[in-house]
C-alpha positions as CSV (number, residue, x, y, z in Angstrom):
1,X,-19.2,-35.3,-35.5
2,X,-22.4,-33.4,-35.2
3,X,-23.7,-31.2,-38.0
4,X,-25.3,-27.8,-37.7
5,X,-27.8,-27.3,-40.5
6,X,-28.1,-23.7,-41.8
7,X,-29.4,-24.3,-45.3
8,X,-33.1,-24.1,-44.7
9,X,-33.8,-22.1,-47.8
10,X,-32.8,-25.2,-49.8
11,X,-35.1,-27.5,-47.8
12,X,-36.3,-27.9,-44.2
13,X,-36.5,-31.1,-42.2
14,X,-40.0,-32.5,-41.9
15,X,-41.6,-31.6,-38.6
16,X,-42.3,-34.6,-36.3
17,X,-46.0,-33.5,-36.3
18,X,-46.1,-33.7,-40.1
19,X,-44.5,-37.1,-40.1
20,X,-47.0,-38.4,-37.6
21,X,-49.9,-37.2,-39.7
22,X,-48.5,-38.6,-42.9
23,X,-47.8,-42.0,-41.2
24,X,-51.4,-42.2,-40.0
25,X,-52.8,-41.3,-43.4
26,X,-50.6,-43.9,-45.2
27,X,-51.9,-46.6,-42.9
28,X,-55.6,-45.6,-42.7
29,X,-56.4,-43.4,-45.7
30,X,-55.1,-45.3,-48.7
31,X,-58.2,-44.9,-50.9
32,X,-58.4,-43.0,-54.2
33,X,-60.1,-39.6,-53.6
34,X,-61.9,-40.0,-56.9
35,X,-63.5,-43.3,-56.0
36,X,-67.1,-43.3,-54.7
37,X,-66.6,-46.2,-52.2
38,X,-66.1,-45.9,-48.5
39,X,-62.3,-45.6,-48.7
40,X,-62.5,-43.1,-51.5
41,X,-64.9,-41.0,-49.5
42,X,-62.5,-41.1,-46.5
43,X,-59.7,-39.9,-48.8
44,X,-61.9,-37.2,-50.2
45,X,-62.7,-35.9,-46.7
46,X,-59.0,-35.6,-45.9
47,X,-58.4,-33.9,-49.2
48,X,-61.2,-31.4,-48.8
49,X,-60.2,-30.5,-45.2
50,X,-56.6,-30.1,-46.1
51,X,-57.5,-27.9,-49.1
52,X,-59.6,-25.7,-46.8
53,X,-56.8,-25.3,-44.3
54,X,-54.4,-24.2,-47.0
55,X,-56.8,-21.9,-48.7
56,X,-57.5,-20.1,-45.5
57,X,-53.7,-19.5,-45.0
58,X,-53.7,-17.1,-48.0
59,X,-57.3,-15.8,-47.9
60,X,-58.3,-17.9,-50.9
61,X,-61.4,-20.0,-51.7
62,X,-61.0,-23.8,-51.4
63,X,-61.8,-24.1,-55.1
64,X,-58.8,-21.9,-55.9
65,X,-56.2,-24.3,-54.6
66,X,-54.7,-26.8,-57.1
67,X,-52.3,-29.4,-55.6
68,X,-49.1,-30.0,-57.6
69,X,-45.9,-32.0,-57.2
70,X,-44.2,-28.8,-55.9
71,X,-43.2,-25.3,-56.8
72,X,-41.6,-26.1,-60.1
73,X,-44.7,-27.7,-61.5
74,X,-46.8,-24.8,-60.1
75,X,-44.5,-22.2,-61.8
76,X,-44.5,-24.1,-65.1
77,X,-48.3,-24.5,-65.1
78,X,-48.9,-20.8,-64.3
79,X,-46.4,-19.6,-67.0
80,X,-46.8,-22.0,-69.8
81,X,-50.5,-22.7,-69.6
82,X,-51.2,-19.0,-69.4
83,X,-49.0,-18.1,-72.4
84,X,-50.3,-20.9,-74.7
85,X,-54.0,-20.3,-73.8
86,X,-53.8,-16.4,-74.1
87,X,-51.5,-15.9,-77.0
88,X,-54.5,-14.6,-79.1
89,X,-54.5,-11.6,-76.7
90,X,-50.8,-10.9,-77.0
91,X,-47.4,-12.6,-76.7
92,X,-45.6,-10.3,-74.3
93,X,-44.6,-11.5,-70.8
94,X,-42.7,-9.6,-68.0
95,X,-40.5,-11.3,-65.4
96,X,-37.1,-10.5,-63.8
97,X,-33.6,-11.7,-63.9
98,X,-33.5,-12.9,-60.2
99,X,-36.2,-15.5,-60.6
100,X,-35.7,-19.2,-59.8
101,X,-34.8,-21.5,-62.7
102,X,-38.4,-22.9,-62.4
103,X,-39.5,-19.5,-63.8
104,X,-36.6,-18.6,-66.0
105,X,-36.5,-21.9,-67.9
106,X,-40.2,-21.9,-68.9
107,X,-39.7,-18.3,-70.0
108,X,-36.7,-19.3,-72.2
109,X,-38.9,-22.1,-73.7
110,X,-41.7,-19.6,-74.5
111,X,-39.1,-17.3,-76.1
112,X,-38.0,-20.2,-78.3
113,X,-41.6,-20.6,-79.7
114,X,-42.1,-16.9,-80.4
115,X,-43.1,-15.1,-77.2
116,X,-41.5,-11.8,-76.2
117,X,-40.2,-11.8,-72.7
118,X,-39.0,-8.7,-70.9
119,X,-36.5,-9.4,-68.0
120,X,-36.5,-6.6,-65.4
121,X,-33.3,-5.9,-63.5
122,X,-33.2,-5.5,-59.7
123,X,-31.7,-2.7,-57.7
124,X,-28.6,-3.5,-55.5
125,X,-30.7,-4.8,-52.7
126,X,-32.4,-7.3,-55.1
127,X,-35.7,-5.6,-55.4
128,X,-37.8,-5.2,-58.6
129,X,-39.4,-1.8,-58.6
130,X,-43.1,-1.1,-59.5
131,X,-41.8,1.6,-61.9
132,X,-39.9,-0.9,-63.9
133,X,-43.0,-3.1,-64.2
134,X,-45.1,-0.2,-65.3
135,X,-42.5,1.0,-67.9
136,X,-42.4,-2.5,-69.4
137,X,-46.1,-3.0,-69.5
138,X,-47.8,-2.9,-73.0
139,X,-51.3,-3.6,-74.3
140,X,-50.0,-7.0,-75.5
141,X,-48.7,-8.1,-72.1
142,X,-50.6,-11.2,-71.0
143,X,-48.6,-12.3,-67.9
144,X,-46.4,-10.7,-65.3
145,X,-44.4,-13.1,-63.1
146,X,-42.4,-11.5,-60.2
147,X,-41.3,-13.6,-57.2
148,X,-42.5,-12.8,-53.7
149,X,-39.2,-13.2,-51.9
150,X,-35.8,-14.1,-53.3
151,X,-34.4,-17.5,-52.3
152,X,-30.7,-16.4,-52.5
153,X,-30.6,-12.9,-51.0
154,X,-34.0,-12.6,-49.2
155,X,-35.2,-9.5,-50.9
156,X,-39.0,-9.0,-50.9
157,X,-40.7,-7.4,-53.9
158,X,-43.5,-4.9,-53.7
159,X,-46.2,-7.5,-54.6
160,X,-49.2,-5.5,-53.3
161,X,-48.2,-2.4,-55.4
162,X,-47.6,-4.5,-58.5
163,X,-50.9,-6.2,-58.0
164,X,-52.6,-2.8,-57.7
165,X,-50.9,-1.7,-60.9
166,X,-52.1,-4.8,-62.8
167,X,-55.6,-5.2,-61.4
168,X,-57.3,-3.4,-64.3
169,X,-54.9,-4.7,-67.0
170,X,-55.4,-7.9,-69.0
171,X,-52.1,-9.4,-67.8
172,X,-52.4,-12.1,-65.2
173,X,-50.2,-11.5,-62.1
174,X,-48.2,-14.6,-61.0
175,X,-45.8,-14.8,-58.1
176,X,-43.5,-17.5,-57.0
177,X,-43.9,-17.5,-53.3
178,X,-42.0,-20.8,-52.6
179,X,-39.5,-19.1,-50.3
180,X,-42.0,-16.7,-48.7
181,X,-44.9,-18.9,-48.0
182,X,-44.8,-20.0,-44.4
183,X,-42.8,-17.1,-43.2
184,X,-44.6,-14.0,-44.6
185,X,-48.2,-13.0,-44.2
186,X,-49.8,-13.4,-47.7
187,X,-53.3,-12.3,-48.7
188,X,-54.0,-13.1,-52.4
189,X,-57.1,-11.0,-52.4
190,X,-55.7,-7.9,-50.8
191,X,-52.6,-8.1,-52.9
192,X,-54.5,-8.7,-56.2
193,X,-52.5,-11.8,-57.0
194,X,-54.0,-14.0,-59.7
195,X,-51.7,-17.0,-59.4
196,X,-49.3,-18.1,-56.6
197,X,-46.9,-21.0,-56.4
198,X,-45.7,-22.8,-53.2
199,X,-43.8,-25.9,-52.1
200,X,-44.3,-27.8,-48.9
201,X,-40.7,-28.8,-48.2
202,X,-39.8,-25.1,-47.5
203,X,-42.0,-25.1,-44.4
204,X,-41.3,-28.4,-42.7
205,X,-43.6,-30.4,-45.0
206,X,-43.0,-33.2,-47.5
207,X,-41.0,-32.9,-50.7
208,X,-42.7,-33.3,-54.1
209,X,-45.8,-31.5,-52.8
210,X,-47.0,-27.9,-53.4
211,X,-50.0,-26.0,-54.7
212,X,-50.8,-23.4,-57.3
213,X,-53.4,-20.8,-56.3
214,X,-55.5,-19.8,-59.3
215,X,-58.1,-17.1,-58.9
216,X,-61.6,-18.4,-59.7
217,X,-61.9,-15.8,-62.5
218,X,-59.0,-17.3,-64.4
219,X,-59.3,-20.4,-66.6
220,X,-56.1,-22.0,-67.8
221,X,-55.7,-25.5,-69.1
222,X,-54.0,-28.3,-67.1
223,X,-50.4,-28.7,-68.0
224,X,-50.5,-32.4,-66.9
225,X,-52.8,-34.3,-69.2
226,X,-54.9,-37.3,-67.9
227,X,-57.8,-37.7,-65.6
228,X,-60.2,-35.0,-64.2
229,X,-58.6,-34.6,-60.8
230,X,-58.4,-31.1,-59.2
231,X,-61.5,-30.1,-61.1
232,X,-59.7,-30.8,-64.4
233,X,-56.9,-28.4,-63.6
234,X,-54.2,-31.0,-62.6
235,X,-54.4,-34.6,-63.7
236,X,-53.1,-37.4,-61.5
237,X,-54.3,-39.2,-58.4
238,X,-53.9,-36.9,-55.4
239,X,-51.2,-37.8,-52.8
240,X,-53.4,-37.8,-49.7
241,X,-50.7,-38.4,-47.1
242,X,-48.5,-35.7,-48.5
243,X,-51.4,-33.2,-48.8
244,X,-52.4,-34.0,-45.2
245,X,-48.8,-33.4,-44.1
246,X,-48.7,-30.1,-46.0
247,X,-51.9,-29.0,-44.3
248,X,-50.4,-29.9,-40.9
249,X,-47.2,-27.8,-41.7
250,X,-49.5,-24.9,-42.6
251,X,-51.4,-25.2,-39.4
252,X,-48.2,-25.1,-37.5
253,X,-47.2,-21.8,-39.3
254,X,-49.9,-19.7,-37.6
255,X,-49.7,-15.9,-37.8
256,X,-48.2,-15.8,-34.3
257,X,-45.7,-18.5,-35.1
258,X,-44.6,-16.8,-38.3
259,X,-44.0,-13.6,-36.4
260,X,-42.0,-15.4,-33.8
261,X,-39.9,-17.1,-36.4
262,X,-39.2,-13.8,-38.2
263,X,-38.1,-12.2,-35.0
264,X,-35.9,-15.2,-34.1
265,X,-34.2,-15.2,-37.5
266,X,-33.6,-11.5,-37.5
267,X,-31.9,-11.9,-34.1
268,X,-29.6,-14.5,-35.7
269,X,-28.6,-12.0,-38.3
270,X,-27.8,-9.4,-35.7
271,X,-25.9,-12.1,-33.7
272,X,-23.7,-13.0,-36.7
273,X,-22.9,-9.4,-37.5
274,X,-22.1,-8.6,-33.9
275,X,-19.6,-11.4,-33.7
276,X,-18.0,-10.6,-37.1
277,X,-17.7,-6.9,-36.1
278,X,-16.1,-7.8,-32.7
279,X,-13.5,-9.9,-34.5
280,X,-12.7,-7.3,-37.2
281,X,-13.9,-9.4,-40.1
282,X,-14.5,-7.5,-43.4
283,X,-17.9,-8.4,-44.9
284,X,-20.9,-7.1,-46.8
285,X,-24.5,-8.1,-47.0
286,X,-26.1,-9.1,-50.3
287,X,-29.7,-8.1,-50.2
288,X,-31.7,-6.2,-47.5
289,X,-29.6,-5.2,-44.5
290,X,-32.7,-4.7,-42.3
291,X,-35.7,-6.7,-41.3
292,X,-37.6,-5.7,-44.5
293,X,-36.5,-8.9,-46.3
294,X,-37.0,-12.6,-45.7
295,X,-35.4,-12.9,-42.3
296,X,-34.4,-16.5,-42.6
297,X,-32.1,-15.8,-45.6
298,X,-28.8,-14.1,-45.0
299,X,-26.3,-13.7,-47.9
300,X,-22.8,-12.7,-46.8
301,X,-20.0,-11.2,-48.9
302,X,-16.6,-12.0,-47.6
303,X,-14.0,-10.1,-49.7
304,X,-11.2,-12.3,-51.0
305,X,-12.6,-15.6,-49.6
306,X,-13.3,-18.1,-52.4
307,X,-16.8,-19.5,-52.0
308,X,-15.9,-23.1,-53.1
309,X,-13.0,-23.3,-50.6
310,X,-15.1,-21.8,-47.8
311,X,-18.1,-24.1,-48.4
312,X,-15.8,-27.2,-48.4
313,X,-14.1,-26.2,-45.2
314,X,-17.4,-25.4,-43.4
315,X,-18.9,-28.7,-44.6
316,X,-15.8,-30.7,-43.4
317,X,-16.2,-29.0,-40.0
318,X,-19.9,-29.9,-39.8
319,X,-21.6,-26.6,-40.8
320,X,-24.0,-26.8,-43.7
321,X,-24.6,-23.6,-45.7
322,X,-24.7,-23.0,-49.4
323,X,-23.5,-20.7,-52.2
324,X,-27.0,-20.0,-53.5
325,X,-30.0,-21.9,-54.9
326,X,-29.7,-25.6,-54.1
327,X,-31.1,-26.4,-57.6
328,X,-28.0,-24.9,-59.3
329,X,-25.4,-24.7,-56.5
330,X,-23.9,-28.1,-57.2
331,X,-22.1,-26.7,-60.3
332,X,-20.6,-23.8,-58.2
333,X,-21.4,-21.5,-61.2
334,X,-21.7,-17.8,-60.2
335,X,-25.1,-16.9,-58.9
336,X,-27.3,-15.4,-61.6
337,X,-29.0,-13.4,-58.8
338,X,-25.8,-11.8,-57.6
339,X,-24.8,-11.2,-61.3
340,X,-28.1,-9.4,-61.8
341,X,-27.6,-7.3,-58.7
342,X,-23.9,-6.4,-59.0
343,X,-22.7,-7.4,-62.5
344,X,-20.7,-10.3,-63.9
345,X,-17.4,-8.7,-62.9
346,X,-18.2,-8.1,-59.3
347,X,-16.1,-10.1,-56.8
348,X,-19.3,-10.7,-54.8
349,X,-20.4,-13.4,-57.2
350,X,-17.4,-15.6,-56.2
351,X,-16.9,-14.5,-52.6
352,X,-20.4,-14.9,-51.1
353,X,-22.3,-17.6,-49.2
354,X,-25.9,-18.0,-48.2
355,X,-26.9,-18.8,-44.6
356,X,-30.5,-19.7,-44.0
357,X,-32.1,-20.3,-40.7
358,X,-34.8,-22.7,-39.6
359,X,-37.1,-23.0,-36.6
360,X,-34.9,-25.7,-35.0
361,X,-31.7,-23.5,-35.0
362,X,-30.5,-22.1,-31.7
363,X,-28.3,-19.1,-30.8
364,X,-25.6,-21.5,-29.6
365,X,-25.5,-23.1,-33.1
366,X,-25.3,-19.7,-34.8
367,X,-22.5,-18.6,-32.4
368,X,-20.6,-21.9,-33.1
369,X,-21.0,-21.4,-36.9
370,X,-19.9,-17.7,-36.8
371,X,-16.8,-18.6,-34.7
372,X,-15.9,-21.4,-37.2
373,X,-16.4,-19.0,-40.1
374,X,-14.1,-16.4,-38.5
375,X,-11.5,-19.2,-37.9
376,X,-11.6,-20.2,-41.6
377,X,-11.5,-16.6,-42.9
378,X,-8.5,-15.8,-40.8
379,X,-6.8,-19.0,-41.9
380,X,-7.4,-18.2,-45.6
381,X,-6.2,-14.5,-45.3
382,X,-3.1,-15.1,-43.2
C-alpha cells in the first residue's frame, strides 16, 4: 500500500538536493571549523558561505546568525538567556497561549524562579492583536515572544506592527518562525525583530539543525556552555554537513519558489473545500479561512467525528495527517491552541484534524485524501 503524506507541518522529507550536498560534505569536509589546518579551513569556508546564504534570506548580517540544534534550542536560548541576563531591568515577559511547547515550557520555568509572564489570548482565528501586546506592556517588560505563524491552525501574527510597537521599548522582541521560515517572506530589519528562531527540517533540510538570529545590538550569554564556537554564542563543534544542507534548502526556497508554493497550497485548500461542499459534508475551519495565513496548514473541524478514530482510520488507509503539533500529538490530548481559541468545552478541540501540505504533494493526492475522508466521515455518521 502506498502512503500519501500530508503532515508537512510536523516535518518535511529532505530534498534530494540537500541529501546530495550533505553526502558530499560528509565525505570531503570532515574538518573542525575551529582548527587552523587545511581541513579546518575548508570546513570554515563552507560554514561561512552557508551562514551568508542563510543571513541573506532574512536580510540579516552574517554575524547575526547563530547555528543551533534546531528550533527548540533557539527558542530556549532566546527566552532563558534574555531573562536571566536582563532581570536587573525587570522580570516581566509577554507571550501568548498558542505558542509551541518550546516557548511555553521555558516560560513556565522562568515563572518557577520568580519571573512574571503574561499570556495573551488569541481571537477566534488564532491571531494575537497588537492592542493586546500594547495593553500588557509595562516599564518592567524585558522580552516579548510572539510566534510568526502558528503550526496548528496557520494563523499569522502582525509581526511588523508588534515590532514597530516595541522598537523604542527596552523589551527584546523574539519570534518563533519555525513554521513560517521557508514559506513566508521575512525581513528582520524591516519588521524590527530582535531575535528569530528557525528549524531546517520544516523546509526540506536536515533534522536537529536550526539557527537563532540575534540582532548585533543584543548581547545575551550562550545557553550551551563549552568552547568559543559561534563567536562565543553557542558552544559545540559546528555540524558542517547539516549546515551546508540547511543552506541548500534555503537556496531552494527562493522568493519566487515561496510564492509558487503558497499559491499551490492555497489551491489545495480550495480543492478540499470544493469536494467537501459537493458531497454535503459539514465542516468548519480552525484558523484563517483565506490566504492570509500559512497556506500549507489547514485545520478542519468535522462536527461529531472523533479525532482519534478518524486519524487511525486515515492512517490504516495510507493517509498521513495529524491532530496538531507532532511534539504533543502522540498523547492525543486536546490541542492547547484550539482550547485557547475556542475554550476547553468546545467540541472543536476533539473533532478537528490538521492537514499540512508540502512541495511534493499533487492535486491527485489531495483529491484521493478528501474522498477517503468523506468515506470515513459518512461511515462514522451513518
